[in-house]
C-alpha positions in Angstrom: -24.5 12.0 3.6 -23.7 11.6 0.0 -20.7 12.8 -2.1 -18.4 12.6 1.0 -15.5 10.2 1.8 -15.6 8.3 4.9 -12.3 8.0 6.6 -12.6 4.9 8.8 -10.4 3.9 11.7 -8.8 0.4 11.2 -10.8 -2.6 12.0 -14.3 -1.0 11.8 -15.4 -2.9 8.6 -14.2 -1.1 5.5 -13.3 -4.2 3.6 -16.2 -6.3 5.0 -18.7 -3.6 4.1 -17.4 -3.4 0.6 -17.6 -7.2 0.1 -21.2 -7.4 1.0 -22.5 -4.2 -0.7 -21.3 -3.2 -4.1 -22.3 0.5 -3.5 -19.4 0.7 -1.1 -15.9 1.1 -2.3 -12.9 0.3 -0.1 -10.2 2.6 -1.5 -6.6 2.2 -0.6 -4.2 5.0 -1.5 -1.5 2.3 -1.8 -3.4 0.5 -4.6 -3.2 3.9 -6.7 0.4 4.8 -5.7 2.0 1.4 -6.2 2.0 -0.8 -9.2 2.5 -4.2 -7.6 0.2 -3.8 -4.7 -2.5 -6.0 -6.3 -0.2 -9.0 -6.4 -0.3 -9.4 -2.7 -3.4 -11.2 -1.2 -5.3 -9.8 1.6 -4.2 -12.0 4.4 -0.5 -11.2 3.6 -1.3 -7.4 3.6 -2.5 -7.7 7.1 0.8 -9.5 8.1 2.8 -6.9 6.2 1.4 -3.9 8.0 4.0 -2.1 10.1 6.9 -3.7 8.1 8.9 -2.3 5.2 7.9 -3.6 1.8 9.4 -2.4 -1.5 6.8 -1.0 -3.8 7.1 0.2 -7.3 5.6 3.7 -7.8 2.9 4.4 -10.3 3.6 7.2 -12.6 -0.1 8.0 -12.8 -0.5 8.7 -9.1 -2.2 10.8 -7.8 -4.2 11.7 -10.9 -5.5 8.2 -11.2 -7.0 8.4 -7.6 -8.4 11.8 -8.1 -10.3 10.7 -11.2 -11.4 7.4 -9.6 -12.8 9.3 -6.5 -14.6 12.0 -8.7 -16.1 9.4 -11.0 -17.4 7.2 -8.2 -18.6 10.0 -6.0 -20.8 11.4 -8.7 -22.2 7.8 -9.4 -23.5 7.7 -5.8 -20.9 5.3 -4.5 -20.0 5.2 -0.9 -16.2 5.7 -0.7 -14.4 4.5 2.4 -10.7 5.0 3.1 -8.3 4.4 6.0 -8.2 7.2 8.6 -4.5 8.2 8.4 -2.7 11.5 7.9 -1.7 10.9 4.4 -5.4 10.3 3.4 -6.5 13.3 5.2 -3.8 15.5 3.6 -4.5 14.1 0.2 -8.3 14.8 0.6 -7.8 18.3 1.8 -5.2 19.1 -1.0 -7.7 17.8 -3.6 -10.8 19.5 -2.2 -12.7 16.3 -1.3 -15.3 16.4 1.3 -14.9 13.8 4.2 -16.2 12.7 7.5 -14.5 10.6 10.3 -15.6 7.1 11.6 -14.1 6.1 14.9 -14.5 3.3 17.4 -16.5 4.2 20.6 -15.0 3.5 23.9 -16.9 0.3 24.3 -15.6 -1.1 21.0 -11.8 -0.9 21.8 -11.3 -4.5 23.4 -13.3 -6.0 20.6 -11.0 -4.2 18.1 -7.9 -5.5 19.9 -9.1 -9.0 19.5 -10.1 -8.4 15.9 -6.6 -7.2 15.0 -5.1 -10.2 16.6 -7.5 -12.6 14.9 -6.7 -11.2 11.5 -3.1 -11.8 12.2 -1.7 -8.2 12.4 1.7 -8.0 13.9 1.7 -7.2 17.6 3.4 -3.9 16.7 0.2 -3.0 14.6 -2.2 -4.2 17.2 -0.5 -2.1 19.9 -0.1 0.9 17.7 -3.8 0.9 16.5 -5.1 0.5 20.2 -2.7 3.2 21.5 -3.6 5.6 18.6 -7.4 5.7 19.2 -7.5 8.5 21.8 -4.7 10.4 20.0 -6.6 10.2 16.8 -9.8 11.3 18.4 -8.0 14.4 19.6 -6.2 15.2 16.2 -9.3 14.9 14.2 -11.2 17.6 16.1 -9.2 20.3 14.4 -10.7 19.5 11.1 -14.3 20.5 12.1 -15.7 17.5 10.4 -18.5 15.3 11.4 -17.5 12.3 13.5 -19.4 9.0 13.7 -18.8 6.4 16.3 -19.2 2.7 15.9 -20.2 0.9 19.2 -19.5 -2.7 20.4 -20.8 -5.5 18.3 -21.4 -2.9 15.3 -19.6 -2.3 12.0 -19.5 0.3 9.4 -22.2 -1.5 7.5 -24.5 -0.9 10.4 -23.7 2.9 10.5 -24.5 3.1 6.7 -27.8 1.3 7.4 -28.6 3.6 10.3 -28.0 6.9 8.3 -29.8 5.4 5.4 -27.2 5.3 2.8 -27.8 1.7 1.9 
């Protein structure tokens, strides 16, 4: 499935996949909305999730993101974004095609440990685990394809399985 954006549930390997394959782009809306986002290192971002952090708004947003997505989709890049309501709303409003990637039931305990290992706050760990079944229900209303990632698998494995890389 080319020219679609993959909305991926937290912890399934967006950042990891982008680090090991240059065809995959991990796109964060925050990086386009905020000017000072790049000054925070990745480990600190994980610790800050679920807390309030003051960000300076980028006056070029959202046009900077729309241009970025259009350019990279047409250059056969695989774009992954976090599966969250603001990203869904943004993609619908701007007529981007997307699919969902969710953890399978057998992946949940593995995800919980992963969130803890990457030093997410306990609030974020609990929220992410508790939101899996709700998110599964919520995304059904969009009539989009849903891929499921099983235990011991990551997003990169899905892209290999569906022959995108």
